[in-house]
NUDRENZA-741634 format. One record per residue (C-alpha): residue in one letter; z, x, y. Coordinates in steps of 0.02 Angstrom, whole numbers, padded with zeros to 5 digits, always signed. Layout:
AZXY/...
This chain:
M-00792+01217+00403/S-00760+01088+00267/P-00765+01141+00084/L-00922+01038+00054/Q-01027+01100+00199/F-01154+01236+00164/N-01249+01339+00291/E-01418+01300+00214/L-01395+01111+00226/P-01420+01013+00387/S-01266+00927+00455/Y-01280+00747+00515/T-01169+00644+00629/Y-01122+00462+00650/E-01262+00442+00778/D-01388+00496+00645/Y-01305+00384+00515/K-01324+00229+00624/Q-01513+00253+00626/W-01539+00262+00438/K-01614+00117+00340/G-01527+00060+00181/N-01349+00095+00126/W-01280+00268+00155/E-01117+00363+00168/L-01093+00521+00268/I-00963+00645+00204/Y-00934+00809+00295/G-01106+00792+00375/I-01195+00768+00208/P-01286+00602+00177/Y-01261+00508+00013/A-01381+00367-00031/M-01295+00210-00096/S-01436+00156-00209/P-01486+00078-00319/A-01389-00081-00288/P-01232-00098-00394/L-01248-00176-00567/I-01192-00354-00598/K-01033-00297-00689/H-00988-00186-00539/Q-01011-00332-00419/S-00913-00450-00531/I-00765-00330-00536/S-00775-00306-00347/N-00774-00494-00324/N-00622-00511-00437/I-00530-00376-00338/A-00575-00459-00172/W-00524-00632-00232/Q-00356-00571-00298/L-00316-00466-00144/K-00360-00609-00027/N-00242-00725-00120/L-00103-00597-00132/L-00112-00558+00055/M-00129-00740+00111/N+00049-00744+00181/C+00045-00570+00256/S+00009-00576+00442/E-00019-00387+00453/C-00135-00342+00308/Q-00308-00400+00258/A-00426-00368+00113/L-00603-00312+00155/L-00764-00284+00061/P-00870-00130+00104/V-00862-00090+00289/D-00889+00074+00380/W-00735+00182+00396/K-00781+00312+00526/I-00662+00455+00496/N-00746+00573+00619/E-00921+00612+00682/Q-00971+00691+00516/T-00888+00570+00394/T-00915+00382+00373/V-00883+00298+00205/Q-00890+00122+00135/P-00757+00093+00002/D-00796-00046-00123/N-00635-00143-00086/L-00496-00100+00034/V-00341-00161+00122/V-00299-00123+00302/C-00131-00160+00381/S-00178-00143+00562/K-00299-00237+00672/P-00468-00146+00677/E-00499-00070+00849/N-00679-00135+00853/D-00801-00240+00752/A-00920-00099+00707/Y-00808+00010+00597/L-00630+00056+00549/T-00550+00207+00630/K-00382+00207+00540/A-00357+00243+00357/P-00344+00093+00241/V-00181+00083+00145/L-00266+00038-00020/I-00441+00078-00082/F-00529+00026-00242/E-00687+00120-00292/I-00784+00052-00440/L-00874+00187-00537/S-01061+00180-00565/K-01173+00308-00645/S-01235+00368-00475/T-01065+00374-00387/A-00938+00421-00522/H-00931+00607-00482/K-00918+00576-00295/D-00782+00443-00319/R-00679+00554-00436/T-00691+00714-00334/T-00759+00706-00157/K-00685+00538-00110/Y-00524+00572-00205/H-00491+00726-00097/L-00556+00642+00061/Y-00442+00491+00040/E-00295+00603-00005/N-00323+00710+00151/E-00342+00555+00262/G-00177+00480+00202/V-00238+00329+00102/Q-00077+00271+00020/Y-00155+00204-00141/Y-00322+00248-00221/V-00381+00151-00373/I-00531+00215-00472/V-00601+00074-00579/D-00705+00117-00733/P-00802-00038-00785/I-00865+00040-00948/D-00690+00080-01014/S-00605-00069-00927/L-00481+00054-00853/A-00412+00077-00679/K-00330+00242-00632/V-00202+00208-00496/Y-00149+00350-00381/M-00012+00348-00249/L+00008+00472-00107/N+00168+00573-00126/N+00204+00715-00003/G+00021+00725+00045/K-00046+00733-00135/Y-00100+00599-00256/I+00000+00570-00412/K-00065+00456-00548/I+00056+00313-00571/K-00039+00209-00697/D-00189+00195-00811/A-00204+00006-00799/T-00302-00106-00914/N-00213-00273-00932/E-00050-00236-00842/S+00016-00293-00675/L+00072-00164-00549/D+00179-00180-00393/F+00104-00115-00231/D+00216-00084-00080/L+00108-00072+00077/G+00259-00066+00191/K+00221-00226+00284/C+00174-00319+00124/Q+00216-00306-00060/F+00126-00387-00205/K+00097-00378-00393/F-00085-00346-00437/D-00145-00408-00607/F-00272-00285-00676/S-00316-00400-00822/M-00406-00511-00695/L-00534-00374-00657/W-00624-00382-00823/K-00649-00572-00834/
């Protein structure tokens, strides 16, 4: 039993998830509504991340930047990271089955706790190499790297650039571009 599953709560699966209207995530069988829609600042930052990643990975034949897509971890867990990088060809068009190498989650009032705790531990357990938690209010990005199965914080980035080594691709990400 996962640490988040309680006997008194129903447990849902991917088959249930596919039937739901609106935007949802399913973590350890528990549904999380992805509403209301993200604020304009959140979307602007996400767009800046996507634009920069796309340009940085333009010459990498192995890796690609994606906006929110389903990552089906198992029957009880499907998430949609805000921005992500995968370095393998997706096995199908419906969802990812392998862990992304880099995930950015942009905090919002309704998702901040989940992003800082539940998703932090989930991504750590699933082997996501880099996890970046972006705080639009403080213009701060906390960058974590997986080291021996545990995340270590490598940077509190505001206007700095940071090197990312994804194995197949390396690049320098400019965090100052997020806040423009």
